[in-house]
C-alpha positions, 0 to 999 in steps of 0.5 A: 723626566719624572723622579722614580721616588716621588713621581714629580716632574724634574729637569733632565739636567739635575743630579738629584730630585729637588723635592725628595733629594733622591739621586737621579742616574744619568742613564734614567730613561726619559718617559713622556707622560701626558696623562691622557683622559683616555686612560681614565675612560679605559679604566672606567669601562674596564676597571681591572685594566685601569687597576693593572695600569695604575699598578704598572705605571705608578712609578714610571708614568705617574700621571697616566697611572693616576688617570687609569686608577681614578677611572678604575675607581669610578668604574668599580663604584658605578658597577656597584651603585647602578644595580643597587639603584636599579633594585631600589627603583624596581622595589619602589615601582612594585610598591607603587603599583601594588597600592593602586 
């Protein structure tokens, strides 16, 4: 299971987290969090979905939430960077064509 305070993986039989000393309640739900790369792909293709998943899962599924958040960040950067590079390319192409 994962600590709800620090998000690190801890043993199911511990009474408190060894990393942050937060008490672990016995009725805490054990959540499997494999951190699949597909959450990152989803976050990259639909950045707003990745951001929402990161916010929802940052405490309960930290690995999957992190992947979705990183995917959202990459998707957002690419959605800004690609049009800028396209316009720069078009301007350079127009200038090169005009000089011929």
